[in-house]
N, C-alpha and C positions, 0 to 999 in steps of 0.2 A: 513464591509467596503471594504474588498478586492474584494468581489463580485461586489459591486457597481463600483469600479474602473475598473474592467474588462469590465462590461457592458458599462461604459462611453468610454473606450478605443475602443471597437468594434463600438460604435456609431460614434466616430470620424473617424475611418477608413472608415466606410460605407459612411459617409458624404463626405469624401475626394474623394473616388472613384466616387460617384455620381456627385460631382462638376466637377471632371476631365472629365468624359464622356460628360457632358453638354458643356464643353469648346471645345471639338473636333469640328473642322470645316473642313468638307470634301472638301471644295474648296482648302484648303492647301494640302489635300491628293491627289486630282486630279493633282495639279501642280507637286507634287513629282513624281507621276506615269509617267507623260509626260516627266519630266526631266530624270528619270531613263531610260525610253524607248528611248528617243533621244540619251542619252549617249551610250546606248548599240548599237544603229544603227551606231554610229560614230566609237566606238573603239572596239566593239565585245568582251569586257572583261566580260565574263559570270560570273566569280567568284565575280567580283565587283558588278555586277547586283544582284546576289544572296544576297550578304551582304546588299546592299541598300534596297532591298525588305524586307528582314528579319527585318531590323531596322524599316522600315515603318509599317509593320504588328504588331510589338510589341506595337506601339502607337495606330494604327487605326485597328479596325476590318475590314477585307478586303471586298471589293465589286468587282464585275467583271466589270471593266470599259469598256466603249464602244469600241468594236473591238480589245482591247488589251488583255483582260482577264488576268490581271496581276497576280492574285493569282494562277491560273493554270500555267501560265508561270513560276512563281517562283518555284512551286513544280516540274515542269518538269525539269527545269535547275538544281535544287538541287538534284533530283534523278539521272540525267545524270552524275553529278560530285560527287555523293556519299556523299552529304552533308545532315545533319539532318534537316528536315523540319517539324518535329512534328509527323510523322507517321500517324497512323489510325485516330487520332483526327483531324489532319489537312485535311486528305482526306475526312472525314465526313463533314468538313466545306466546302470543295470544292464541294461536292455533293449538299449541301444546296444552294451554289451560282449558281450552274449549273441547278438545278431542275426547276426553272421557265421556262426555255427554253428547257425542256427535250424532247419535241416533235422532235426537230432537233438534240439536243446533243446526243441522244441515237443512232444516225447513225454514230457517230464518234468512230470508232473501236479503234483508238489509245487511246482514253479516257479510255476504258475498259481494254486495255492492261496495262495501268499505274496502275490500281487498282489490276489487277491480280498478278503483281509483288509483291504485299504486302499481298497476300493471300485472296483478296476480289474478288470473281468471279462476273460475270455479274448478276446472280440472286440476290446476296446479294446487289449489287448496286441498282438494280431495287426496292428491298424491302426497302432500305434506302430512295429512292425517294418517295415511297408510304407513308412511315412514315412521311416524310417531308410534303407531301400533306395533311395528316390527321391533321396536326397542323395548317393549314391555317384557316383564319377567315371566317366561313361559312356565317355569316350575311352579311359581306362585299361582298363575292363572289355572293350571291344571288342578292344583291342590284345592284352591278355593271354589272352583267350579263344582268339584265333588262336595265340598263343605256346604255350598249353597243348596245343592240337591238334598243333602242329608238334613240340613236345617229345616227344610219345608216338607220333609217326608210325611206322607199321610196327613197333610195340612196341620201338622203339629198336634195331632190327636192320638192318644194311646200311650202305652208304656214305654215306647222307644225314645220319647222326648229327652229324658234325663241322660240316657246312654249316648244319644247323638250329640247333645250339647256338650257332654264331657269330651267326646272325640274332637269336636270343633274347638273347644277350649285348649286342648292339648296341641292341636294344629296351630292355633294362634301363638301359643307360647313358643313352639318350635320356629315359627316364622320370625317372631321377634328376635330370637337368638341368632338365626342364620342370615336373615335378610332385612331386619328392621320391620317397621310397620308396613303392612301391605296396602299402601295408599293407592288412590286412583291414578297417580302418576307412575305407579309400578304395575298395576294390574287392570286399570280401567274400571268401568262399571258393568261390563258385560263379559262373561266368560265364554267357554267353548259353546258353539252352536247358539251364540247370542243370548245366552242364559243370563238373566239379571243376577248381579253379584254385588249387591250393595252392602258394604261393610257395616253400615249403621244397623242393619237388621240383625246381622250376626252378633254384633257387640251387644245389642239390646238383650239377646238371649243369654248372654254371659252373666246377666244380673242375678240369675238364680243358681249359678254354679258354685262349687266349692272354691273356685279360683277368683271369685269376685273381688276380694280385697287386693289381690295381685293386679288385676286389670285396672282397678280404680287408681292405683298408684302409678302403674306403668304407662297407662294411656295418657295420664296428665303430662308425662314427658313428651309424648308424641303430639299433644295439643300445642305445647310450647315450641316444638320444632316445626310446626306448621303442617304436619303429615296427617294428623287426626283432627277432624273438625270439632269445634266445641259442641255442636249439636249432637254428634254421635256420642260424645262423652257424657253429656248431661242427661241424654235419654237413658243411657245405661244406668247411671246413678239413680235417677228418679224411678226407673223401673224396679230397681232393688228396693227402694223405699216403699213403693206401691205394694210389692209382693209381701213385705213384712209389716204392712200397715203403719209405716212411719211417716212423719210429715215430709212433704216434698221439699227438696233442697233448691230446685230450680224452677218449680212451678210447671213442669211438663206433664207428668202423670199425677193425677189427683184421684184418690180413692173416693168411691161414692159416699162413704160415711165421713169424709174429711170436712170439717166446718169450712164455710166460705172464708176466703182470705179477708182479713182486716188490714188496716193501714200498716200495722207493725209487721204482719206477714209479708205484705207486698214489699216493704222496705228491706226486710231480711232477704227475700228472694232476689230482689234487684241487686243487692250487695253481692250475693253469691254468683249471680250471672256476670256481673262486672269482673269478678275475680277470675273467671274462666274465659273472658273475652266474648261473652254472649250479650246481645242487646237486652235492655230492660223491657218490661211489659209494654211501656209506651212506645219505645223505639221499634220493638218487634211488630206491634200493631201497624205502625205507619209503613214499615218496610213491606209487610205482607199485603197491605192494601194497594200500595204502588205496584208491587209485583203482579198481583191479580189483575189490576187495571192494564198493565203492560201486556199480559197474556191475552186478555180479552180483545185488545186492539190488533193483535196479530192475525 
């Protein structure tokens, strides 16, 4: 009887954890990241920023948000102020978050210096990246390497575009059904023979397919789960609006004959952006400027 109670108790705990993870909505996560980032820009209170990020990462497994790289930012700040950030376990998690873009990240010498402080040399970091790569989904990598080639066939000029986009739409639907969203943590950013394999480009071209409404609904689920980035989603939606000469929803693609945004347009677009976990025009401008400044300093 005691054994049965233990098994039942474990089952309840497992069910609770499973339900809790399903309830996580990464749109909330993105809002918190932007709020923390904005507050830090305003008051420069790094200790408060560390506390806020630490609290956030207790609830949400981190992702490297566009151009903010909040998990790396948190670890760097914590290291600078001698705060506990989880040591090697958290550094391993950071490697996994950085590995998809390793082709460029490996040029960041400050990144390696951070790991060296904790006894992890550059060779060990590279080995951990290789270990991460070995765990990627080979079936999806093979499939989307072909899809990426097909997507760019003849520089997307000629009568084959519609046919190729249809094949890629069907591949995406198949992948969703059997493997879920082909995120960068499942397939990386580069396929066979180091071929660029950016999911955002592929999704952008789904805007003109007969399956667009399905993708518009389904991808929103993956934005909430943290697998599809808000940018990849909103670019697809606004590309569809652009193709059909409709007003932009998120202010990404604007047709040449679209009137300039007025205050009401900007307010509407900012509301739409917030609803999907994307920064407002003002926030986006600040993040982009800081990111460009950071790139120029490297």
